[in-house]
VOBA-206702 format. One line per 4 residues: number of its first residue (from 0); their letters; for each residue x, y, z of C-alpha. Coordinates in Angstrom, 2 decimals, always signed. Layout:
// residues N
NUM> a> X/Y/Z | ...
END
This chain:
// residues 696
0> xxxx> +17.74/-2.47/-38.07 | +15.56/-4.26/-35.49 | +18.22/-3.73/-32.79 | +18.32/-0.04/-33.67
4> xxxx> +14.53/+0.20/-33.24 | +14.72/-1.57/-29.85 | +17.39/+0.84/-28.61 | +15.29/+3.74/-29.85
8> xxxx> +12.37/+2.48/-27.78 | +14.55/+1.97/-24.70 | +16.01/+5.44/-25.07 | +12.54/+6.92/-25.31
12> xxxx> +11.44/+5.10/-22.16 | +14.46/+6.34/-20.23 | +13.48/+9.92/-20.93 | +11.31/+11.30/-18.15
16> xxxx> +7.78/+12.34/-19.08 | +8.98/+15.30/-21.06 | +7.17/+16.52/-24.14 | +8.65/+17.13/-27.54
20> xxxx> +8.99/+20.87/-28.29 | +7.05/+20.69/-31.55 | +4.02/+19.37/-29.74 | +4.07/+22.08/-27.10
24> xxxx> +3.66/+24.84/-29.67 | +0.11/+23.82/-30.58 | -1.00/+22.39/-27.26 | -0.87/+18.72/-28.32
28> xxxx> +1.50/+17.67/-25.56 | +2.43/+14.05/-24.98 | +5.25/+12.06/-23.45 | +8.19/+11.23/-25.66
32> xxxx> +8.05/+7.58/-26.61 | +4.25/+7.41/-26.58 | +3.23/+4.17/-28.29 | +0.59/+4.23/-31.03
36> xxxx> -0.92/+0.89/-32.02 | -1.48/+1.22/-35.76 | -4.01/-0.91/-37.66 | -3.35/+1.17/-40.76
40> xxxx> -2.19/+0.48/-44.30 | -3.48/+0.40/-47.85 | -4.80/-3.01/-48.91 | -2.26/-5.76/-48.16
44> xxxx> +0.60/-6.67/-45.84 | +2.93/-5.34/-48.55 | +1.43/-1.85/-48.21 | +1.54/-1.25/-44.49
48> xxxx> +3.78/+0.90/-42.27 | +6.11/-2.06/-41.66 | +7.93/-4.29/-44.13 | +6.56/-7.78/-44.62
52> xxxx> +8.58/-10.83/-45.59 | +7.44/-10.76/-49.21 | +8.89/-7.29/-49.84 | +11.89/-7.36/-47.48
56> xxxx> +12.94/-10.95/-48.05 | +16.07/-11.69/-46.03 | +16.89/-8.00/-46.03 | +16.52/-5.18/-48.53
60> xxxx> +18.84/-2.21/-49.01 | +17.20/+0.94/-50.34 | +18.41/+4.14/-51.95 | +18.90/+5.74/-48.51
64> xxxx> +21.69/+3.20/-47.85 | +19.83/+1.44/-45.04 | +18.97/-2.24/-44.95 | +15.49/-3.21/-43.81
68> xxxx> +14.06/-6.55/-42.68 | +10.57/-7.94/-42.23 | +9.00/-6.22/-39.22 | +11.02/-3.01/-39.62
72> xxxx> +9.30/+0.32/-40.12 | +9.47/+1.63/-43.67 | +11.62/+4.75/-44.25 | +8.72/+7.23/-44.23
76> xxxx> +7.52/+6.00/-40.86 | +10.99/+5.86/-39.36 | +11.16/+9.57/-40.16 | +7.70/+10.26/-38.73
80> xxxx> +8.63/+8.37/-35.58 | +11.85/+10.36/-35.23 | +10.24/+13.73/-35.88 | +7.26/+13.23/-33.58
84> xxxx> +8.99/+11.27/-30.84 | +6.43/+8.46/-30.87 | +6.80/+4.69/-31.24 | +4.63/+2.81/-33.74
88> xxxx> +3.40/-0.69/-32.99 | +2.14/-2.82/-35.88 | -1.44/-4.10/-35.57 | -2.30/-4.00/-39.28
92> xxxx> -3.90/-7.20/-40.63 | -3.14/-6.41/-44.26 | -6.69/-5.74/-45.44 | -8.40/-3.08/-47.49
96> xxxx> -10.03/-0.36/-45.42 | -13.48/-1.99/-45.16 | -12.22/-5.43/-44.08 | -9.57/-3.97/-41.77
100> xxxx> -12.20/-2.05/-39.85 | -14.48/-5.08/-39.77 | -11.68/-7.07/-38.16 | -11.24/-4.53/-35.34
104> xxxx> -14.74/-3.12/-34.85 | -15.46/-5.38/-31.85 | -11.92/-4.90/-30.49 | -11.38/-1.16/-30.83
108> xxxx> -9.75/-1.02/-27.40 | -6.77/-2.92/-28.89 | -5.81/-0.25/-31.46 | -5.22/+3.50/-31.41
112> xxxx> -5.50/+4.32/-35.12 | -7.11/+2.22/-37.83 | -8.06/+2.24/-41.49 | -11.69/+2.29/-42.54
116> xxxx> -14.04/+3.57/-45.16 | -15.07/+7.19/-44.72 | -18.70/+6.16/-44.31 | -17.98/+3.50/-41.68
120> xxxx> -15.62/+5.68/-39.66 | -18.25/+8.41/-39.67 | -20.98/+5.99/-38.66 | -18.95/+4.62/-35.76
124> xxxx> -17.89/+8.14/-34.85 | -21.52/+9.16/-34.49 | -21.98/+6.08/-32.31 | -19.16/+7.27/-30.04
128> xxxx> -16.42/+4.82/-31.06 | -14.19/+7.09/-33.20 | -12.65/+10.35/-31.96 | -14.17/+13.57/-33.29
132> xxxx> -11.10/+15.29/-34.74 | -13.17/+18.40/-35.33 | -13.10/+19.16/-31.60 | -9.33/+19.64/-31.78
136> xxxx> -8.91/+21.73/-34.95 | -7.68/+24.77/-33.03 | -4.80/+22.60/-31.81 | -4.14/+21.30/-35.33
140> xxxx> -3.06/+24.44/-37.25 | -1.87/+22.63/-40.39 | -4.95/+20.49/-40.80 | -7.22/+23.42/-40.00
144> xxxx> -5.51/+25.63/-42.59 | -5.86/+22.90/-45.22 | -9.59/+22.62/-44.59 | -10.08/+26.38/-44.64
148> xxxx> -8.34/+26.55/-48.01 | -10.46/+23.69/-49.40 | -14.08/+24.07/-48.26 | -15.42/+21.14/-50.34
152> xxxx> -12.93/+18.95/-48.50 | -14.38/+20.13/-45.21 | -17.87/+19.30/-46.47 | -16.67/+15.90/-47.70
156> xxxx> -15.47/+14.83/-44.27 | -18.07/+16.46/-42.01 | -19.87/+13.72/-40.14 | -22.31/+15.89/-38.23
160> xxxx> -23.36/+19.38/-39.30 | -24.68/+20.20/-35.85 | -21.26/+20.17/-34.23 | -18.94/+20.06/-37.26
164> xxxx> -17.69/+16.59/-36.31 | -14.88/+15.00/-38.35 | -14.13/+11.34/-37.72 | -11.33/+10.55/-40.16
168> xxxx> -8.31/+12.13/-41.79 | -8.98/+12.52/-45.52 | -6.89/+10.75/-48.12 | -6.14/+12.36/-51.48
172> xxxx> -4.53/+10.52/-54.37 | -3.90/+13.91/-55.93 | -6.58/+16.57/-55.77 | -8.50/+18.73/-58.25
176> xxxx> -7.19/+16.88/-61.29 | -8.40/+14.24/-63.72 | -8.09/+10.66/-62.52 | -8.84/+7.99/-65.16
180> xxxx> -8.29/+8.51/-68.88 | -8.97/+6.61/-72.12 | -5.78/+4.98/-73.45 | -5.15/+3.76/-77.01
184> xxxx> -2.49/+2.11/-79.15 | -1.69/+5.29/-81.05 | +0.52/+3.56/-83.61 | -2.39/+1.34/-84.64
188> xxxx> -4.70/+4.31/-85.18 | -2.04/+6.04/-87.25 | -1.40/+2.91/-89.30 | -5.07/+2.60/-90.21
192> xxxx> -6.08/+6.21/-90.75 | -3.11/+8.33/-91.84 | -1.67/+8.97/-95.28 | -2.66/+9.79/-98.85
196> xxxx> -4.93/+7.61/-100.93 | -6.83/+4.56/-99.79 | -5.88/+2.05/-97.13 | -4.64/-1.28/-98.44
200> xxxx> -3.66/-4.53/-96.76 | -2.60/-7.98/-97.89 | -4.95/-9.71/-95.48 | -8.09/-8.65/-93.64
204> xxxx> -11.31/-10.05/-92.14 | -14.98/-9.30/-92.54 | -16.74/-7.16/-89.97 | -19.15/-8.96/-87.69
208> xxxx> -22.85/-8.34/-88.13 | -23.93/-4.89/-86.94 | -25.59/-4.78/-83.52 | -24.61/-1.32/-82.26
212> xxxx> -26.72/+1.59/-83.55 | -25.87/+5.32/-83.60 | -25.79/+7.38/-80.41 | -24.81/+10.65/-82.10
216> xxxx> -27.08/+12.39/-84.67 | -27.48/+11.02/-88.19 | -28.20/+14.43/-89.73 | -27.53/+18.09/-89.04
220> xxxx> -24.28/+19.17/-87.40 | -22.66/+19.33/-83.98 | -20.18/+22.07/-83.02 | -17.21/+21.06/-80.87
224> xxxx> -14.46/+23.18/-79.32 | -10.99/+21.65/-79.50 | -7.51/+22.80/-78.61 | -5.48/+23.61/-81.69
228> xxxx> -2.35/+21.54/-82.32 | -0.35/+24.51/-81.08 | -1.73/+23.83/-77.61 | -2.54/+27.50/-77.11
232> xxxx> -5.69/+28.43/-79.04 | -9.15/+26.89/-79.27 | -10.78/+25.95/-82.59 | -14.50/+25.53/-83.09
236> xxxx> -15.04/+22.69/-85.53 | -18.16/+20.95/-86.80 | -19.26/+17.35/-87.21 | -21.23/+17.71/-90.47
240> xxxx> -23.65/+14.80/-90.61 | -25.56/+16.23/-93.56 | -22.40/+15.99/-95.62 | -20.80/+12.83/-94.26
244> xxxx> -23.64/+10.92/-92.63 | -23.17/+9.10/-89.36 | -20.31/+6.60/-89.76 | -22.07/+3.86/-87.79
248> xxxx> -25.23/+4.22/-89.87 | -23.12/+4.15/-93.05 | -21.34/+0.96/-91.99 | -24.57/-0.64/-90.75
252> xxxx> -26.30/+0.04/-94.07 | -23.37/-1.49/-95.93 | -23.45/-4.55/-93.68 | -27.18/-4.90/-94.21
256> xxxx> -26.53/-5.02/-97.97 | -23.76/-7.62/-97.72 | -20.38/-8.35/-96.18 | -17.88/-5.56/-95.42
260> xxxx> -14.21/-6.35/-94.88 | -11.70/-4.47/-92.77 | -10.10/-2.69/-95.72 | -13.44/-1.30/-96.89
264> xxxx> -14.32/-0.30/-93.32 | -11.10/+1.69/-92.91 | -11.71/+3.52/-96.16 | -15.28/+4.31/-95.10
268> xxxx> -13.93/+5.81/-91.87 | -11.23/+7.76/-93.70 | -13.79/+9.21/-96.11 | -16.12/+10.07/-93.24
272> xxxx> -13.39/+11.95/-91.34 | -12.44/+13.95/-94.43 | -16.05/+14.94/-95.12 | -17.49/+15.33/-91.63
276> xxxx> -14.64/+17.62/-90.56 | -14.22/+19.35/-93.95 | -10.59/+18.29/-94.26 | -9.63/+19.70/-90.83
280> xxxx> -7.45/+16.71/-89.97 | -5.81/+16.44/-93.41 | -3.88/+13.22/-93.93 | -3.29/+12.88/-90.17
284> xxxx> -6.81/+11.61/-89.56 | -5.60/+9.77/-86.45 | -5.62/+13.14/-84.67 | -9.42/+12.88/-84.51
288> xxxx> -8.74/+10.26/-81.80 | -5.19/+10.78/-80.50 | -4.25/+14.40/-81.19 | -4.27/+17.49/-79.04
292> xxxx> -7.18/+18.56/-81.28 | -9.11/+15.29/-80.94 | -12.91/+15.46/-81.14 | -13.99/+11.80/-81.23
296> xxxx> -17.29/+10.44/-79.97 | -18.55/+6.92/-79.24 | -19.92/+6.33/-82.75 | -16.57/+7.17/-84.27
300> xxxx> -14.91/+4.94/-81.66 | -17.14/+1.98/-82.56 | -16.27/+2.49/-86.24 | -12.58/+2.55/-85.29
304> xxxx> -12.94/-0.58/-83.14 | -14.54/-2.39/-86.07 | -11.55/-1.42/-88.20 | -9.05/-2.47/-85.54
308> xxxx> -10.57/-5.89/-84.88 | -10.98/-6.66/-88.60 | -7.38/-5.69/-89.43 | -5.45/-7.67/-86.84
312> xxxx> -3.08/-9.03/-89.50 | -1.94/-5.48/-90.28 | -1.69/-4.44/-86.62 | -0.14/-7.41/-84.82
316> xxxx> +0.37/-10.06/-87.49 | -2.17/-12.47/-86.00 | -5.82/-13.30/-86.55 | -6.92/-11.66/-83.30
320> xxxx> -6.95/-8.21/-81.73 | -9.15/-7.36/-78.75 | -10.81/-3.94/-78.79 | -11.85/-2.58/-75.37
324> xxxx> -10.53/-4.35/-72.28 | -9.99/-3.84/-68.56 | -6.68/-4.18/-66.76 | -7.74/-7.30/-64.85
328> xxxx> -10.65/-9.19/-66.35 | -11.05/-11.41/-63.25 | -11.14/-8.58/-60.70 | -14.42/-6.71/-60.20
332> xxxx> -12.45/-3.72/-58.87 | -11.00/-3.33/-62.38 | -13.96/-4.67/-64.38 | -16.09/-1.75/-63.16
336> xxxx> -13.81/+0.53/-65.21 | -15.81/-0.64/-68.24 | -18.96/+0.63/-66.54 | -17.25/+3.91/-65.70
340> xxxx> -16.11/+4.28/-69.30 | -19.72/+3.83/-70.42 | -20.64/+6.94/-68.44 | -18.05/+9.02/-70.29
344> xxxx> -19.07/+7.63/-73.67 | -22.82/+8.08/-73.30 | -23.13/+11.14/-71.07 | -24.30/+9.45/-67.85
348> xxxx> -23.66/+11.01/-64.43 | -23.01/+9.11/-61.21 | -20.93/+6.23/-62.55 | -17.69/+7.77/-61.24
352> xxxx> -19.15/+9.49/-58.21 | -17.14/+10.17/-55.08 | -19.96/+8.54/-53.09 | -21.96/+5.52/-54.20
356> xxxx> -23.63/+6.50/-57.53 | -24.76/+9.95/-56.45 | -24.67/+13.19/-58.41 | -26.29/+16.62/-58.06
360> xxxx> -28.75/+17.91/-60.64 | -29.43/+21.48/-61.75 | -32.04/+21.87/-58.98 | -29.45/+20.98/-56.32
364> xxxx> -31.13/+17.63/-55.74 | -29.24/+14.37/-55.32 | -29.76/+11.74/-58.00 | -28.68/+8.08/-58.05
368> xxxx> -27.43/+6.53/-61.31 | -28.79/+3.14/-60.20 | -32.27/+4.67/-60.36 | -31.83/+6.38/-63.74
372> xxxx> -32.95/+4.78/-67.02 | -30.11/+6.39/-68.98 | -27.54/+4.37/-66.98 | -29.13/+1.10/-68.10
376> xxxx> -29.47/+2.41/-71.65 | -25.72/+3.11/-71.64 | -24.92/-0.41/-70.38 | -27.18/-1.88/-73.05
380> xxxx> -25.29/+0.11/-75.70 | -22.07/-1.34/-74.26 | -23.62/-4.79/-74.54 | -24.24/-4.23/-78.27
384> xxxx> -20.59/-3.24/-78.64 | -19.66/-6.48/-76.87 | -22.02/-8.44/-79.13 | -20.01/-7.29/-82.16
388> xxxx> -16.82/-8.71/-80.64 | -15.40/-5.26/-79.86 | -14.99/-5.86/-76.11 | -12.36/-8.36/-75.10
392> xxxx> -13.10/-12.07/-74.92 | -11.51/-12.13/-71.46 | -14.00/-9.55/-70.15 | -16.87/-11.66/-71.45
396> xxxx> -15.44/-15.15/-70.89 | -13.21/-16.02/-67.95 | -11.65/-18.93/-69.87 | -10.05/-16.60/-72.44
400> xxxx> -6.46/-15.31/-72.25 | -6.07/-12.90/-69.32 | -6.05/-9.19/-70.13 | -2.96/-8.85/-67.90
404> xxxx> -0.90/-9.94/-70.90 | -2.73/-7.97/-73.59 | -0.28/-5.09/-73.93 | +2.70/-7.37/-73.66
408> xxxx> +1.38/-9.63/-76.41 | +0.06/-6.89/-78.74 | -3.46/-8.17/-78.09 | -5.33/-5.15/-76.70
412> xxxx> -6.23/-1.83/-78.28 | -7.82/+0.37/-75.61 | -8.87/+0.63/-71.99 | -9.85/+3.23/-69.37
416> xxxx> -7.42/+3.52/-66.49 | -4.71/+5.49/-64.69 | -2.15/+7.14/-66.93 | +1.13/+6.62/-65.06
420> xxxx> +0.71/+2.96/-64.18 | -0.40/+1.99/-67.69 | +1.88/+4.05/-69.90 | +4.98/+2.56/-68.23
424> xxxx> +4.31/-0.37/-70.56 | +5.89/+1.79/-73.25 | +9.18/+1.13/-71.48 | +8.64/-2.41/-70.24
428> xxxx> +6.79/-4.42/-72.90 | +6.18/-2.35/-76.05 | +8.66/-2.34/-78.91 | +10.18/+0.58/-80.80
432> xxxx> +7.50/+2.35/-82.82 | +4.69/+1.07/-80.60 | +2.88/+3.65/-78.48 | +0.21/+3.32/-75.79
436> xxxx> -1.03/+6.75/-74.78 | -3.82/+8.58/-72.94 | -6.19/+10.26/-75.39 | -8.78/+12.99/-75.11
440> xxxx> -12.10/+12.46/-73.33 | -14.91/+11.82/-75.88 | -17.69/+14.16/-76.95 | -21.11/+13.17/-75.58
444> xxxx> -24.44/+14.81/-74.87 | -24.63/+16.09/-71.29 | -27.62/+17.74/-69.65 | -25.94/+20.43/-67.54
448> xxxx> -28.97/+22.74/-67.64 | -27.61/+25.21/-70.15 | -29.80/+23.76/-72.96 | -32.94/+21.70/-72.50
452> xxxx> -31.83/+19.50/-75.41 | -28.47/+18.84/-73.82 | -25.01/+20.03/-74.81 | -22.52/+18.10/-76.92
456> xxxx> -19.28/+18.61/-75.03 | -16.48/+16.79/-73.27 | -17.01/+16.20/-69.58 | -15.32/+13.85/-67.12
460> xxxx> -16.66/+12.84/-63.74 | -13.34/+11.15/-62.95 | -12.09/+14.02/-60.83 | -9.74/+13.68/-57.87
464> xxxx> -11.15/+14.63/-54.48 | -11.33/+13.06/-51.04 | -11.08/+9.29/-51.45 | -13.55/+6.94/-49.90
468> xxxx> -11.30/+5.70/-47.09 | -9.07/+7.19/-44.41 | -7.67/+6.74/-40.92 | -9.57/+7.25/-37.69
472> xxxx> -8.59/+7.39/-34.02 | -10.15/+4.66/-31.89 | -11.91/+6.18/-28.87 | -11.83/+2.94/-26.84
476> xxxx> -8.19/+2.52/-27.89 | -6.82/+5.86/-26.68 | -9.33/+5.91/-23.81 | -8.42/+8.49/-21.20
480> xxxx> -4.75/+8.47/-22.18 | -4.18/+12.04/-23.39 | -0.67/+11.08/-24.50 | -2.08/+8.65/-27.05
484> xxxx> -4.86/+10.99/-28.14 | -2.57/+13.98/-28.59 | +0.09/+11.92/-30.37 | -2.51/+10.58/-32.83
488> xxxx> -3.88/+14.07/-33.45 | -0.34/+15.39/-33.89 | +0.34/+12.70/-36.50 | -2.63/+13.83/-38.55
492> xxxx> -1.73/+17.50/-38.22 | +1.91/+16.82/-39.13 | +0.81/+14.96/-42.27 | -0.84/+18.18/-43.51
496> xxxx> +2.09/+20.44/-42.73 | +4.29/+21.47/-45.69 | +7.07/+19.10/-44.63 | +4.58/+16.36/-43.78
500> xxxx> +2.95/+16.52/-47.20 | +6.36/+16.14/-48.85 | +7.23/+13.20/-46.59 | +3.91/+11.44/-47.18
504> xxxx> +4.39/+11.71/-50.95 | +8.16/+11.41/-51.46 | +9.46/+9.62/-48.40 | +12.44/+11.00/-46.39
508> xxxx> +14.96/+13.52/-47.69 | +17.42/+10.74/-48.54 | +15.18/+9.89/-51.50 | +15.02/+13.50/-52.75
512> xxxx> +17.60/+15.41/-54.80 | +19.20/+18.27/-52.86 | +21.52/+21.19/-53.53 | +24.86/+21.64/-51.79
516> xxxx> +23.21/+23.69/-49.05 | +20.75/+20.86/-48.35 | +17.75/+22.57/-49.99 | +15.61/+20.65/-52.43
520> xxxx> +16.20/+20.73/-56.16 | +12.75/+21.64/-57.48 | +10.70/+21.80/-60.66 | +7.46/+23.58/-61.51
524> xxxx> +4.45/+21.29/-61.18 | +1.00/+22.81/-61.73 | +2.31/+26.26/-60.84 | +4.12/+25.18/-57.67
528> xxxx> +7.76/+24.37/-57.04 | +8.03/+20.72/-55.98 | +11.05/+18.53/-55.13 | +12.88/+16.43/-57.69
532> xxxx> +13.47/+12.81/-56.70 | +17.06/+11.60/-56.32 | +18.67/+9.75/-59.20 | +19.10/+6.68/-57.01
536> xxxx> +15.40/+6.76/-56.17 | +14.45/+6.84/-59.83 | +16.77/+3.94/-60.62 | +15.45/+1.96/-57.67
540> xxxx> +11.84/+2.58/-58.65 | +12.44/+0.94/-62.00 | +14.57/-1.87/-60.58 | +12.16/-2.81/-57.80
544> xxxx> +8.74/-1.75/-59.14 | +9.16/-1.62/-62.93 | +8.49/+2.11/-62.91 | +5.19/+1.87/-61.01
548> xxxx> +5.41/+4.84/-58.64 | +2.44/+3.86/-56.49 | +3.69/+0.32/-55.87 | +7.19/+1.57/-55.09
552> xxxx> +5.98/+4.29/-52.72 | +3.61/+2.04/-50.80 | +5.66/-1.14/-50.70 | +9.16/+0.26/-50.17
556> xxxx> +8.98/+3.84/-48.89 | +5.74/+3.55/-46.91 | +4.45/+6.80/-48.40 | +1.10/+7.48/-50.14
560> xxxx> -0.70/+5.18/-47.71 | -3.05/+7.96/-46.64 | -3.28/+11.76/-46.19 | -2.44/+14.12/-49.09
564> xxxx> -0.50/+12.53/-51.94 | +0.99/+14.98/-54.40 | +1.10/+13.91/-58.04 | +4.49/+15.63/-58.42
568> xxxx> +6.50/+12.50/-57.58 | +4.32/+10.35/-59.83 | +4.67/+12.83/-62.70 | +8.46/+12.49/-62.61
572> xxxx> +8.11/+8.73/-62.94 | +5.67/+8.93/-65.83 | +6.97/+7.72/-69.17 | +7.43/+10.42/-71.83
576> xxxx> +4.47/+8.96/-73.72 | +2.40/+9.23/-70.56 | +3.41/+12.84/-70.13 | +2.49/+13.58/-73.75
580> xxxx> -1.06/+12.25/-73.50 | -1.71/+13.68/-70.04 | -0.30/+16.99/-71.26 | -2.86/+17.14/-74.06
584> xxxx> -5.67/+16.53/-71.60 | -4.28/+19.02/-69.08 | -4.16/+21.76/-71.72 | -7.74/+20.98/-72.78
588> xxxx> -8.92/+21.22/-69.17 | -7.06/+24.49/-68.65 | -8.60/+25.98/-71.81 | -12.08/+24.78/-70.90
592> xxxx> -12.66/+22.27/-73.68 | -12.96/+19.48/-71.10 | -15.30/+20.24/-68.21 | -15.42/+18.50/-64.84
596> xxxx> -16.99/+18.62/-61.36 | -15.81/+21.45/-59.13 | -14.52/+21.03/-55.60 | -16.80/+23.82/-54.44
600> xxxx> -20.49/+24.60/-54.17 | -20.90/+25.68/-57.79 | -23.34/+28.32/-59.02 | -24.61/+25.66/-61.43
604> xxxx> -25.12/+22.81/-58.97 | -24.77/+20.22/-61.77 | -21.02/+20.89/-61.59 | -20.76/+20.54/-57.79
608> xxxx> -18.77/+17.47/-56.76 | -20.67/+15.18/-54.42 | -18.98/+15.10/-51.00 | -17.29/+11.79/-50.21
612> xxxx> -19.34/+11.53/-47.01 | -22.73/+12.96/-46.17 | -23.54/+13.34/-42.46 | -26.28/+10.95/-41.39
616> xxxx> -27.78/+10.38/-37.97 | -27.41/+6.98/-36.29 | -30.98/+6.11/-37.23 | -30.43/+7.20/-40.84
620> xxxx> -27.20/+5.18/-41.10 | -28.91/+2.11/-39.70 | -31.67/+2.41/-42.27 | -29.22/+2.93/-45.15
624> xxxx> -27.17/-0.06/-44.00 | -30.30/-2.19/-44.08 | -30.64/-1.59/-47.84 | -28.19/-4.40/-48.51
628> xxxx> -29.08/-4.99/-52.18 | -27.95/-1.49/-53.10 | -24.51/-2.33/-51.76 | -24.18/-5.99/-52.69
632> xxxx> -25.63/-5.77/-56.21 | -23.75/-2.64/-57.31 | -20.40/-3.26/-55.65 | -17.05/-2.05/-56.98
636> xxxx> -14.80/-4.18/-54.77 | -12.80/-7.25/-55.70 | -14.73/-10.49/-55.51 | -18.14/-8.82/-55.52
640> xxxx> -20.99/-8.32/-57.98 | -21.90/-5.29/-60.05 | -25.14/-5.42/-62.03 | -23.98/-2.71/-64.43
644> xxxx> -20.98/-4.88/-65.36 | -23.25/-7.91/-65.60 | -25.45/-6.01/-68.05 | -22.49/-5.14/-70.29
648> xxxx> -21.83/-8.88/-70.57 | -25.39/-10.22/-70.77 | -27.64/-7.27/-71.62 | -31.13/-7.27/-70.19
652> xxxx> -30.72/-11.01/-69.64 | -28.69/-10.08/-66.55 | -30.20/-10.68/-63.11 | -33.41/-8.78/-62.46
656> xxxx> -33.30/-6.75/-65.68 | -36.00/-6.15/-68.24 | -35.62/-2.77/-69.92 | -34.12/+0.55/-68.83
660> xxxx> -37.23/+1.98/-67.20 | -38.21/-1.15/-65.33 | -34.63/-1.83/-64.20 | -34.35/+1.67/-62.74
664> xxxx> -37.80/+1.39/-61.18 | -36.90/-1.96/-59.63 | -33.97/-0.36/-57.80 | -36.18/+2.54/-56.72
668> xxxx> -39.06/+0.47/-55.46 | -37.75/-3.01/-54.64 | -34.20/-2.22/-53.51 | -35.26/+0.70/-51.29
672> xxxx> -33.69/+3.20/-53.66 | -36.39/+5.78/-53.00 | -35.85/+5.66/-49.23 | -32.07/+5.66/-49.67
676> xxxx> -32.17/+8.78/-51.84 | -34.53/+10.58/-49.47 | -32.17/+9.96/-46.54 | -29.15/+11.13/-48.55
680> xxxx> -31.06/+14.24/-49.68 | -31.76/+15.20/-46.07 | -28.06/+14.92/-45.31 | -27.15/+16.96/-48.41
684> xxxx> -29.52/+19.74/-47.33 | -27.88/+19.78/-43.91 | -24.48/+20.07/-45.58 | -25.63/+23.02/-47.69
688> xxxx> -26.99/+24.75/-44.60 | -23.74/+24.05/-42.76 | -21.76/+25.40/-45.72 | -23.41/+28.82/-45.32
692> xxxx> -22.01/+29.00/-41.78 | -18.51/+28.10/-43.00 | -18.57/+30.67/-45.79 | -19.58/+33.60/-43.57
END
């Protein structure tokens, strides 16, 4: 393969300075064989444009029939190179976007394209070090059309509203769709809650002392809209607290009077479901949590967690089951999912923002969750859940068994994560009759401006939009070489063409199923016909990546490293259980029983998605960058600190915390939160003004 690549380079050099026809059509002309030095990839040497030794070994043969070695381009990029007539040179250091840019920022003349965070690429673009792609949109018809069709995307990548500057190509891991979901061991819920009569068990444990107190009302009623089991109609049902009481209060009162074992707790929860919902769920009470018509809230979840943990003998035959957990307990990048889940459970905005912890209120003003008391109140509620032993030991104590083995060892009940990558465990580690599935988003009280007392509804902030990193063109790198500049611009434009979007998601045609005439075999995905992957690709994905589409695409095909990733490929690789749970949620979103941010400037600004980047001046960026505590103390990257996560573990005993109001005020006044928010608000106002010019 290496010899083939060398001959390809020699052949390109032998061609006189002609231009490839495709480039001439849009004015981005460049010499065939133009070399682009690429410091681009995802987050490791395994997920770059070129194979590394760990993935390729002594040589790896893929479903396209070709054998690849370390140092060879991956199939996707072989195809890009062939189609565009360029030659890629590997300069990638194998870092995540932030560290990769840090490595090159003093040596930008040595690379032509590089990975970076959206904010950093924009900052350096404003300083004159990254090419303003916006100046070339008229020569980039595919990219321009994509932005015109998606105005919030244009706002999310605009680095300067005065000249419409764009300093990076946006990356989408899917778009306008839910991202993270709650996942549960469905079979355990069914085992505890379903059936006639009372729950019985040969062995159980006592509940721990009550620490968590109710979040939902303890009297009155709450109306909730749910999708009927038929998946077509919407039912309005009621949580009748006057009739059933609040289940947490009921359990807490019983615990205050004496011990309560797991059997009694399950029967309390069964009785509560029957009464609170007036028999709506019948003997399939598990549907309150796992059905298409689910309507659960955090209080009901805590009651269920108490039942799960106390009945480990019934569920896994041991004396231990862990309730809530994160995928990797020793990785801050995954631990912050517990903090994100808290936002969904307790109705707190900004914890799954597209930028920092920002959200937009009903007055079109930016707010910062780090400066809001309700965020700390939510973390303190999570701490009380942890204090009852309902959050995994591994999350709280690094010496405990790693959560990486929880599903395999029947140890874990529930976490908040990506559907496809987690439900593949139904095929790889779970046994017949066991089921780990995405479940409906919980009911919480959200203040969307439609009622001054808030609205009990289901809302998710985990909504796919422009991701927080992308690829930029190095201005010192391309210099005055128009061949390099035009080739880099052409690469970005090609990635947003119809064929480019397929290639960047699926890899080359050899990995896609085709008809006899060479056309794609397609299926309907979200109202659009999308290609079906080849049988050999599907088999290889399981053989080489255990069914994990993202790992397979990045490590072997070289796709989904940036640009626009369609979920259509991933959907085909999703286990049937994954499709079932995601299907329930998709129907609920379509019928309006789950609300979400909108990728547009919404009439009710509370629903407007925060742009991934807000355009700041050089002086503003310098000031924001000087507020180091805001970044270092609330970080979501591996190996870093996050005070919200610390509070879940330690409560107000965590660093610098006292109570909700003083913790929020400390960020505002002592961590420069007030100045930070004022600078971001100025940028947001500029974006809104700029938006009016785009929408004319």
